[in-house]
N, C-alpha and C positions, 0 to 999 in steps of 0.2 A: 230234849229231855232224857232222863235217864231213871226208867221206870224200874222198881224191884220187884222181883216175884213176889206171888200172893198180894200185892200192892193194890188197894182200890182205886181205878181211874176214873170212876163216874159213878154217881149216885142221883137215884131218883126216888120221891116217897112212895112208901107203899098205902095202900087201900087200907082201911080198917079190916080186921077178920081174918088175916093170914097169921100164922104161927109157923115158929119151927118145933116138930116135936121131937123129945130127944128121949129114946127108949134105951133103957139100962140092958144088960144080958139078961137079967130075970124077967124083961117084959113090963115093967113098970114105966109110965112115960109121964113126962111134965112137957106143958105147953109155955112155950115163949114168944111174946109177941114180935112179927115182925114190922119193923118201922121205915124200912128203904131196899132197893135193890141196888146192888153193888156190880159195876163191872172189873172184874179182878183179874189180874195176869195169873195164867195157870203154868205157862211153860214159853220158854224160850226156843226156838227154832234154830235150825242149821245156820238159816241167812240172817239173824238176828233178831228178825220179825218177833213180836210177843204175841202169844198165845192168849187168848180170853175168854171167859165164861161169865155170866150172870148168877150171882149167889144171892140169897137173903141176908140182909143186915138185923140182928135179933137182939133183944136186951135179955139178960141172962145175969142174973147175980149183980146187977145195978150196972152192968156196962155192955157195950154195946160189942159185938161179935162178927163175923163171917164165919160160914161153915167152916173153911181153911184155917181159921184163927183158932177157932173151938177145939177140933180135932188136935192141931199144934199143942196147945194149951194142955189140953185133958185127955188125949190118946183117943184110940178108934175103938174102943169097946163099948160105946154107945151109937147108936143109931139116930141119924138126925134127917128128918124129911119136913117137907113142907105140906101142908095141910090147911083146910078154912077151919075156921074154929065155929 
């Protein structure tokens, strides 16, 4: 199977009460609910193997996002962190 970089390869449901906290450069934050956890490909090693990491899947503006997707679409000026609500 050919897996692309930043592609979710596995999902597990999240327990209620976890959020991604998006803090802008002025320190204003908003919480987005986490609905799942994803194993995401983060890099490709020299031998061709894939490096993976676990990222939250959250809902913002009516769409689902992983942190890597959010930063790719919105830039890196906002700080995303995982917190209990």
